[in-house]
C-alpha positions as CSV (number, residue, x, y, z in Angstrom):
1,L,1.3,-7.1,-6.4
2,L,1.3,-8.1,-10.0
3,L,5.0,-7.6,-10.4
4,I,5.6,-10.3,-7.7
5,T,2.9,-12.6,-8.9
6,R,4.6,-12.3,-12.4
7,F,8.1,-13.4,-11.1
8,R,6.9,-15.7,-8.3
9,S,7.2,-18.9,-10.4
10,F,10.9,-18.2,-11.1
11,I,11.9,-17.6,-7.4
12,P,12.0,-21.4,-6.4
13,L,14.4,-22.1,-9.2
14,L,16.6,-19.1,-8.1
15,Q,16.5,-20.3,-4.5
16,E,17.6,-23.9,-5.7
17,V,20.5,-22.3,-7.5
18,V,21.6,-20.4,-4.3
19,R,21.3,-23.7,-2.3
20,A,23.3,-25.5,-4.9
21,L,26.1,-22.9,-4.5
22,R,26.0,-23.4,-0.8
23,R,26.3,-27.1,-1.2
24,A,29.3,-26.6,-3.4
25,K,30.9,-24.7,-0.5
26,A,30.5,-21.2,-2.2
27,H,30.5,-18.3,0.1
28,S,29.7,-14.5,-0.2
29,H,32.3,-11.9,0.6
30,S,31.6,-9.1,3.0
31,C,32.7,-6.4,0.6
32,C,30.1,-7.4,-1.9
33,G,26.4,-6.5,-2.3
34,I,23.3,-7.9,-4.2
35,H,21.9,-5.7,-6.8
36,I,18.4,-6.2,-8.1
37,H,17.4,-4.6,-11.5
38,V,13.8,-4.0,-12.5
39,E,13.0,-3.1,-16.1
40,S,12.5,0.5,-16.4
41,A,10.3,0.5,-19.5
42,P,6.9,0.6,-17.5
43,F,8.1,3.8,-15.8
44,D,7.7,7.4,-17.1
45,A,9.4,10.4,-15.6
46,K,6.6,10.8,-12.9
47,R,6.7,7.2,-11.8
48,L,10.6,7.2,-11.6
49,A,10.3,10.3,-9.4
50,N,7.7,8.5,-7.2
51,L,10.2,5.7,-6.6
52,A,13.1,7.9,-5.9
53,K,11.0,9.8,-3.3
54,I,9.6,6.7,-1.8
55,V,13.0,5.2,-1.2
56,Y,14.5,8.6,-0.1
57,K,11.6,9.0,2.4
58,N,12.2,5.6,4.1
59,E,15.9,5.1,3.4
60,E,17.1,5.4,7.0
61,L,14.7,2.6,8.0
62,F,15.8,0.5,5.0
63,I,19.4,1.0,5.9
64,H,18.8,-0.1,9.6
65,A,16.5,-3.2,8.5
66,L,18.9,-4.5,5.8
67,G,22.1,-3.9,7.9
68,I,23.9,-1.9,5.2
69,R,27.5,-1.6,6.3
70,E,29.1,1.8,6.7
71,S,31.8,0.9,4.1
72,R,29.1,0.4,1.4
73,L,27.2,3.5,2.5
74,A,30.4,5.5,2.0
75,R,31.1,4.5,-1.6
76,Y,29.0,2.1,-3.5
77,T,25.7,2.3,-1.9
78,R,25.3,5.9,-0.9
79,R,22.2,7.5,0.4
80,M,20.0,9.3,-2.1
81,D,21.3,12.5,-3.3
82,E,19.2,15.2,-1.6
83,N,20.0,17.7,-4.2
84,F,18.3,15.4,-6.8
85,I,15.3,15.0,-4.6
86,Q,15.1,18.7,-4.1
87,R,15.1,19.2,-8.0
88,L,12.5,16.6,-8.2
89,E,10.2,18.6,-5.8
90,S,10.9,22.0,-7.4
91,Q,11.0,21.0,-11.0
92,K,8.3,18.3,-11.1
93,P,9.7,16.6,-14.2
94,K,7.0,15.4,-16.7
95,T,9.3,14.1,-19.4
96,M,12.4,11.9,-19.4
97,E,14.4,14.8,-20.6
98,E,13.3,16.8,-17.7
99,L,14.0,14.0,-15.3
100,N,17.5,13.5,-16.9
101,R,18.3,17.2,-16.0
102,A,17.0,16.8,-12.5
103,L,19.1,13.7,-12.0
104,Y,22.5,14.9,-13.5
105,G,22.0,18.7,-12.8
106,R,22.4,19.2,-16.6
107,L,21.1,17.4,-19.8
108,N,23.2,14.3,-20.1
109,T,22.4,12.9,-23.5
110,C,25.1,10.2,-23.4
111,P,25.5,8.8,-19.9
112,N,28.3,6.3,-19.4
113,H,28.2,3.2,-17.1
114,Y,30.4,4.7,-14.3
115,E,28.4,8.0,-13.8
116,N,28.7,9.2,-10.2
117,E,24.9,9.2,-10.0
118,R,24.8,5.4,-10.1
119,Y,26.2,4.7,-6.6
120,H,23.2,5.2,-4.5
121,I,20.7,3.0,-2.7
122,L,18.6,3.3,-5.7
123,N,20.2,3.8,-9.1
124,I,18.0,5.9,-11.4
125,H,20.9,6.5,-13.7
126,N,20.5,3.1,-15.0
127,A,17.2,3.8,-16.5
128,F,19.2,6.2,-18.9
129,Y,22.0,3.8,-19.5
130,A,20.7,0.2,-19.4
131,N,16.9,0.4,-19.3
132,T,16.7,-0.7,-15.7
133,V,16.2,0.7,-12.3
134,E,18.7,-0.8,-9.9
135,F,18.2,-1.5,-6.2
136,R,21.7,-1.5,-4.5
137,A,20.7,-1.8,-0.9
138,F,21.1,-5.4,-0.2
139,E,24.1,-7.1,1.6
140,S,25.8,-10.1,0.1
141,T,24.3,-13.4,1.2
142,L,23.7,-17.0,0.2
143,H,20.6,-17.4,2.3
144,S,17.9,-18.2,-0.1
145,G,15.1,-16.8,2.0
146,K,16.7,-13.5,2.3
147,I,17.4,-13.2,-1.4
148,K,13.7,-13.9,-2.0
149,S,12.8,-11.2,0.5
150,Y,15.1,-8.7,-1.2
151,I,13.4,-9.4,-4.5
152,F,9.9,-9.0,-3.1
153,L,10.9,-5.7,-1.5
154,A,12.4,-4.4,-4.8
155,L,9.3,-5.4,-6.8
156,A,6.9,-4.1,-4.3
157,L,8.6,-0.7,-4.2
158,A,8.4,-0.6,-7.9
159,A,4.8,-1.5,-7.9
160,K,4.1,1.2,-5.3
161,A,5.8,3.7,-7.6
162,L,4.0,2.6,-10.8
163,N,0.6,2.6,-9.0
164,S,0.8,5.9,-7.1
165,K,-0.5,9.2,-8.4
166,S,2.1,11.0,-6.5
167,A,4.6,10.4,-3.7
168,S,6.1,12.4,-0.8
169,S,9.7,13.0,-0.2
170,R,9.3,14.1,3.4
171,K,11.6,12.0,5.5
172,K,10.3,10.0,8.3
173,E,12.1,10.4,11.7
174,F,13.9,7.4,12.4
175,N,13.5,5.9,16.0
176,P,15.6,2.8,16.6
177,T,13.2,1.9,19.5
178,S,10.3,1.6,17.1
179,A,12.1,0.6,13.9
180,K,10.9,-2.9,13.8
181,Y,7.3,-1.9,14.2
182,D,7.8,0.9,11.7
183,M,9.3,-1.5,9.1
184,R,6.4,-3.9,9.6
185,V,3.9,-1.0,8.9
186,I,5.7,-0.1,5.7
187,L,5.8,-3.8,4.5
188,L,2.0,-4.2,5.2
189,A,1.3,-1.0,3.2
190,L,3.4,-2.5,0.4
191,G,1.2,-5.6,0.4
192,F,3.3,-8.0,2.4
193,I,0.2,-9.7,3.8
194,G,-0.6,-13.4,4.4
195,D,1.5,-16.5,4.2
196,T,3.1,-15.7,0.8
197,F,5.1,-13.0,2.6
198,K,5.5,-14.5,6.0
199,T,9.2,-15.3,5.6
200,A,9.8,-12.0,3.8
201,R,8.3,-10.1,6.8
202,K,10.6,-12.0,9.1
203,H,13.9,-11.3,7.2
204,L,13.1,-7.6,6.5
């Protein structure tokens, strides 16, 4: 996981900042979430489509594992747009212009910050607006271990999309009785193996 290795040296500093906030009596509000941005420059249309399909395929499990509240799912952290995923499967965009049409349902040459397409668990719109891909799935917290886990998950999903020749959007059936095991299987497939990812596996 080269993306994680690249940013790993910065994470202890980030965790110490979070701990300092807690010592200063800061707190996180329940209406907030944590948004993680990954630079979109390494992605082309095919790899962005891979990322969208990977997240869509596993989103019910992610929602359960991350404990996303219904209030956020209803507004600022909505499930992936099924129409967008269907257009990805039928149109198979090869260029960023084609991906733009699939995302917005039309060619949007001047997207603005508050486009409706941004309010999803995975915000692909930001690749056209601010040159990042935004993961919006994480609940607010000042737990430094959880925040590290969230960063690892976002980077691992990005790495999976970048390194995969293709991705399936076929949804996995969600089973609450096996959810913990199913999430562990996904994490291991993403490379969450060994002591480096021990706490991340625990929190996720």
